[in-house]
C-alpha positions in Angstrom: 0.0 0.0 0.0 3.0 2.4 0.5 3.0 5.1 3.1 -0.2 7.0 3.9 -0.5 10.4 2.2 -0.2 13.6 4.2 -2.9 15.9 2.8 -2.6 19.7 3.0 -5.3 22.0 1.6 -3.9 25.3 0.4 -6.2 28.1 -0.9 -5.5 29.4 -4.4 -4.0 32.7 -5.3 -0.8 32.9 -7.3 2.0 33.3 -4.9 5.4 31.9 -4.0 6.3 28.6 -5.5 6.3 25.6 -3.2 9.4 24.5 -1.4 8.5 20.8 -0.7 10.3 18.1 1.1 10.5 14.7 -0.6 8.7 16.1 -3.7 5.0 15.4 -2.8 2.6 15.2 -5.7 0.8 18.6 -6.0 -2.8 18.0 -7.0 -4.7 21.1 -8.3 -8.4 21.2 -7.7 -10.9 23.6 -9.1 -12.6 25.1 -6.1 -16.0 23.6 -6.4 -17.5 20.8 -4.4 -17.8 18.1 -7.1 -14.2 18.8 -8.2 -13.1 18.2 -4.6 -15.1 14.9 -4.7 -13.3 13.6 -7.8 -10.0 14.8 -6.6 -10.3 12.9 -3.3 -10.4 9.6 -5.2 -7.4 10.7 -7.2 -5.6 11.4 -3.9 -6.4 8.0 -2.6 -5.0 6.3 -5.7 -1.8 8.3 -5.4 -1.6 7.5 -1.7 -2.0 3.8 -2.3 1.2 4.0 -4.3 3.1 5.6 -1.6 2.9 9.3 -2.7 2.6 12.2 -0.3 0.0 14.6 -1.7 -0.4 18.4 -1.4 -3.7 19.8 -2.6 -4.0 23.3 -4.0 -7.4 24.8 -4.7 -8.0 27.7 -7.1 -10.5 29.1 -9.6 -10.6 27.6 -13.1 -8.3 29.9 -15.1 -5.8 30.3 -12.2 -5.4 26.6 -11.7 -4.5 26.0 -15.4 -2.2 29.0 -15.3 -0.4 27.5 -12.3 0.0 24.1 -14.0 1.5 25.9 -17.0 4.0 27.5 -14.7 4.9 24.0 -13.3 3.3 24.5 -9.9 0.6 21.8 -10.3 1.5 18.2 -11.1 -2.0 16.7 -11.5 -5.0 18.9 -12.3 -8.4 17.5 -11.5 -10.1 17.9 -13.9 -10.1 19.5 -17.3 -13.5 19.4 -19.1 -12.6 18.9 -22.7 -13.0 20.1 -25.3 -15.7 22.7 -24.6 -15.5 24.1 -21.1 -11.7 24.2 -20.4 -10.0 23.5 -23.7 -8.9 27.1 -24.2 -7.2 27.1 -20.8 -5.2 23.9 -21.6 -4.3 24.7 -25.2 -1.3 27.0 -24.4 0.7 24.2 -22.8 -1.0 21.1 -24.1 2.2 19.8 -25.5 3.8 19.6 -22.0 1.2 17.4 -20.3 -0.6 14.1 -20.6 -4.4 14.0 -20.6 -5.7 10.9 -18.9 -8.9 9.0 -19.6 -12.0 10.7 -18.3 -13.3 10.2 -14.8 -16.8 11.2 -15.9 -18.7 12.9 -18.7 -19.9 16.3 -17.6 -22.2 18.6 -19.5 -23.8 22.0 -18.8 -27.5 22.6 -18.5 -30.1 25.2 -17.7 -32.6 23.6 -15.3 -35.8 24.4 -13.4 -37.5 22.9 -10.4 -39.9 20.1 -11.3 -43.0 22.3 -10.6 -42.0 24.9 -13.2 -43.9 23.9 -16.5 -41.2 24.9 -18.9 -39.5 22.6 -21.4 -37.1 24.8 -23.3 -34.9 27.8 -22.8 -36.8 29.4 -25.7 -40.0 29.1 -23.6 -38.6 31.6 -21.1 -39.6 34.5 -23.3 -43.3 33.5 -23.3 -45.3 36.2 -21.5 -47.0 33.7 -19.2 -43.6 32.4 -18.2 -41.6 35.7 -18.1 -44.3 37.2 -16.0 -43.8 34.6 -13.2 -40.1 33.8 -13.5 -37.5 35.4 -11.3 -35.4 37.0 -14.0 -32.1 37.4 -12.0 -30.2 34.3 -13.0 -27.4 33.2 -10.5 -24.3 31.3 -11.6 -20.9 30.2 -10.3 -17.6 31.9 -10.9 -17.1 33.6 -14.3 -14.3 31.2 -15.4 -16.6 28.2 -15.4 -17.8 27.1 -18.9 -21.4 27.3 -17.8 -21.0 30.9 -16.8 -19.5 31.9 -20.1 -22.2 30.0 -22.0 -25.0 31.4 -19.8 -23.9 35.1 -20.3 -24.1 34.5 -24.1 -27.5 32.7 -23.8 -29.2 35.6 -22.1 -28.4 37.8 -25.1 -28.8 35.2 -27.9 -32.2 34.1 -26.7 -33.4 37.7 -26.3 -33.9 37.2 -22.6 -32.1 40.5 -21.7 -34.9 42.3 -23.6 -37.4 41.0 -21.1 -35.3 41.9 -18.0 -33.4 38.7 -17.5 -29.8 39.0 -16.3 -27.0 36.6 -15.5 -24.6 37.2 -12.6 -21.8 34.7 -11.6 -20.8 34.4 -8.0 -19.3 32.2 -5.3 -20.5 28.6 -5.0 -22.1 29.2 -1.6 -24.4 31.9 -3.0 -25.3 29.7 -6.0 -26.3 26.8 -3.7 -28.2 29.1 -1.3 -30.1 30.5 -4.3 -31.3 27.0 -5.3 -32.2 25.9 -1.8 -34.1 29.1 -1.1 -35.9 29.0 -4.4 -37.1 25.5 -4.0 -38.2 26.0 -0.4 -40.3 28.9 -1.5 -41.7 27.1 -4.6 -40.3 30.0 -6.7 -40.2 30.0 -10.4 -36.6 30.3 -11.4 -34.0 28.9 -13.8 -30.5 27.8 -12.7 -27.5 27.3 -14.9 -25.7 24.2 -13.7 -24.2 21.0 -14.8 -24.0 17.3 -14.3 -22.5 16.0 -12.1 -23.8 18.2 -9.3 -25.5 17.1 -6.2 -28.3 19.6 -6.5 -29.7 17.6 -9.4 -30.7 14.5 -7.5 -31.3 16.4 -4.2 -34.1 18.6 -5.8 -35.1 16.7 -8.9 -34.1 19.6 -11.1 -35.3 19.2 -14.7 -33.0 20.0 -17.6 -34.3 22.4 -20.3 -34.0 21.8 -24.0 -31.5 24.3 -25.5 -32.2 24.5 -29.2 -29.4 26.9 -30.1 -26.7 24.5 -28.9 -24.8 27.1 -26.8 -24.0 24.9 -23.8 -21.1 23.1 -25.3 -22.2 19.5 -25.5 -20.8 16.6 -23.4 -17.2 17.0 -22.3 -14.7 14.5 -20.9 -13.5 15.3 -17.4 -9.8 14.3 -17.6 -7.0 14.5 -15.1 -4.1 16.4 -16.6 -0.6 15.4 -15.6 2.7 17.2 -16.4 5.2 15.1 -18.3 7.7 15.6 -15.4 5.2 14.4 -12.8 4.1 11.5 -15.0 7.6 10.1 -14.9 8.0 10.8 -11.2 4.7 9.3 -10.1 5.5 6.1 -11.9 3.7 3.8 -14.3 1.9 1.7 -11.7 0.1 4.7 -10.2 -0.5 6.3 -13.6 -2.0 3.1 -15.0 -4.4 2.8 -12.1 -5.3 6.4 -12.2 -5.9 6.3 -15.9 -8.3 3.4 -15.4 -10.5 5.0 -12.7 -14.0 5.7 -14.0 -16.4 7.4 -11.6 -19.3 8.3 -13.9 -21.6 11.3 -13.4 -23.7 9.3 -10.9 -20.6 8.4 -8.9 -19.4 12.0 -8.6 -22.9 13.1 -7.6 -22.9 10.4 -4.9 -19.5 11.7 -3.6 -20.7 15.3 -3.8 -23.7 14.5 -1.7 -21.6 12.8 0.9 -19.5 16.0 1.2 -22.1 18.7 0.9 -25.2 17.1 2.4 -23.8 14.6 4.9 -20.8 16.8 5.9 -18.0 14.4 5.3 -14.5 15.6 4.3 -13.6 14.9 0.7 -11.2 12.1 1.8 -13.7 10.5 4.2 -16.3 10.7 1.4 -13.8 9.0 -1.0 -13.2 6.2 1.6 -16.8 5.5 2.1 -17.5 5.6 -1.7 -14.6 3.2 -2.4 -15.9 0.7 0.1 -19.3 0.7 -1.5 -17.7 0.7 -5.1 -14.5 -1.3 -4.9 -12.0 -0.8 -7.7 -12.1 -3.7 -10.1 -9.1 -3.6 -12.5 -9.1 0.2 -11.8 -12.7 0.7 -12.8 -15.7 2.0 -10.8 -19.2 1.4 -12.0 -20.4 4.3 -14.3 
């Protein structure tokens, strides 16, 4: 099993480079709950092979910029090609992209009690008259936020008073919880996997203009230097891990609803879904 990993969580913000003893593996995590969920499984795989791990959290663009500078060994995860492809492209020739952990995609969704099927329906007078027109999102570097800002304009929603504002994850979650509790009519830009989907039975809207980027592949990205240092056994196992969207939502729920730490959630999840030749059920 190798030695047990020492896990240190360090908030993002570009600063001094790390001075590390015994060259731990630096795992970069996009600062959202479901990314923490997937990253915890990655940490356990690395720990199984004797690697000490340091975890760095940062916003989307910053994390990719830090990996380009050599500060991040393993980035969890790049959504390719749509959401994060432009962030990876400047240094794509200096990394290895592993097989996807899951297959994310962006959506606009409504609570089950809102009788709307399509984003295009949001302009109908009987809908716009009841819908809360302030649309809340997560941080501006997220693919869903970039897509949503464009959708408000391209669907003519801004002409009816709709607006989109990105913000911190906590405000985004609070907005959904508050809206559902009040039986409010609202639309929320989000994605799968995200624990709010199964928790509240949110219903995906059709998006006829195709502005949400399609289905991505959520892939760990490893620098060439780190790939060699981590070793073929660990890399082979990590490349074989397959969580699936349902698995990430299960992990995310353990963290955000049940209050487990990411690593404790990973431990419980891996007991329930033991690795078989490196694979977890999709």
